[in-house]
N, C-alpha and C positions, 0 to 999 in steps of 0.2 A: 229628576230631570232639571228642575229649576236650579238645583245646586250646581250641576255641571255647567249650565249657561252662566251662572253667576261667577264661577271660577274662571271660565273662559274670558268673560268680559273684564275681570280683574287682571288677568294675565296680559291681555291686549293693552289695557290702560297703563300697566307698569312698563311694558315695552315702549309705548309711545312716549311716555314721560322721560324714560331713560335716553331714548334716541334724540329727543328735542333739547336735552340739557346741554350746557356749554362744555365743550371738550377743548381744553387748553393745554393738552399734554405736548411737551416738546416745542412750544411755539418759539420761533426765532425772535431774538431781541429786535425791537423796532429802531431803525435808524432813519431819522428824518431827512428828506431831501435826496436820498440815494437809493436807487433801485439796482440791486446786484443779484444776479442769479447765474446759474451755469449756462443758460442758453442765450441770455440777452444782457450782456454786461454794459450798462450805461451809467453815467453819472451826470449831474447837472452841468458840469463843465464840458463833458464830452458826450455829445448826443449820438454819435455814430455807433453802430453795433460792432462789437468785437467778435470776430469769428472764433469758434472753438474748434478743436481738433477734428471733429467729425464733419464740420463744414468745409475744411480745407482738403480733407482726403475722403473721397466718396467711398473708399473701400473699407472704412472703419464702420463696423456695425455697432450701433449704440443701444439697440433694443427699443428705440422710440421712433415715432414717425418724424422724420426730419422735414420741416417745412423750410425750404431754402429761402433766404433773404437775398434775392437776386441783386438788389442794389448794393448790399454789403459785399457781395462777391465781386461786383464790378469795381467798387472802391478799393477792395483788397488787391485786385489785379492792377489798378492804376498805381497804387503804392509800390508794387513790385516794379513796374515799368520805370518810375522816376528814380529808382535806385541805380539804374544803369547809367554809367558816366555819359555825359553830353545829352541826356534827355532832360529838358527843362520842365515840360508839362506832359501829362498823359490823361486821356479821357477814355472811358470804356463803356460800351453798351452791349448788353447780352440779349440775344434773340434766339430762343430755342437752344440748340447745341453749339451755337457760334458766339464767340466773343470778338467784338470789333474794337481794336485799340488804335486810337489816334494819338500821334506824338507831335510835340513841338521840340525840335532839336536845337542845340546851342548854336550860336552864330559861328563858332569855330569849325563846324562841320562844313567842309568845302566841296568834297567830291561825292558823286552818287554812290560810289563803291563804299565809302565810309558810312554814308547814311544807310545803305543796304545792310552793312555789317551790324550796325546798331539796331536796326529793326529786327534782324534775325536773332540777335542776342535777347532782345525784349521778348520776341515770340517764344523762344525756347524757355526763358525763365518763367513767363506767365503760364505757358503750357505745363511746366513742372508744378507750378503752384496750384493750378486748377486743371487737372488732367481730363476732366469730363467734358471740357469744351474744345472745339476747334478754334484756335486763335488766329485771327487775321490782323495784321499790323500795317499802318500807313503813316507816313510823315508828311503827307500832302496837307497844306493849310486848309483847303476847302473841306476835305474829309474830316480833319480834326474839328473844325467848327461845326460841321453837321453832327458828328458824334456828340459833341458837347451840348448842342441844342437839344438833341433827342434825349440825352441823359437828364438835362435840366427839366425838360417837359415831363419825363417819367417821374422824377422826384417831386414835381408839383402836383402829381396825381393824374396826368393825362395817360390814358391807356396806350399800351404799345401798339395796338391795332391802328391807332390814328397815325402812326408813323410807318405804315406798311409800305407805301411807295418809296419812302426814303430808305427803308431797310433793304428793299429789293435793289435800289440803286447802289447802296453800299456793297451789297452782295456781288454785283457785277463789276464794280470798280476795284474791289479788294480781293482779287483772286489769288 
């Protein structure tokens, strides 16, 4: 009986020492100052997150739990919006399934029809980029400033719930 207990204790001891040893198989080479991986590509020069394919297309199944970076998605939408001719600046805030896009248009835009055409072009392009959101666009200066203030507050760590009244107002003004 003592022999069996001794063998069992020896086996457990060997397992524990093998499990606690260093395992350095296939370790990636260390690169100082740069953090790059498939899901969060950042460098010291570029602090914003680069979206990978599964972030841009919600229909791609990657086999992992996607934790969406809402601010990175908003930045990506703003980058799409400023690519449209005569759009000087764009700011985006995401609330649930809606994305609110505020635009500053070039001074050369004179008519309401031209502004409406530009806003529709932005809406279509942003909707194609991020199909999971209902995109609402405005070129009103007050709405642009409000969207930018909300976005800056969220980036600085203020919870979106603190802007609930402002979001409800955007919802009614940007139908």
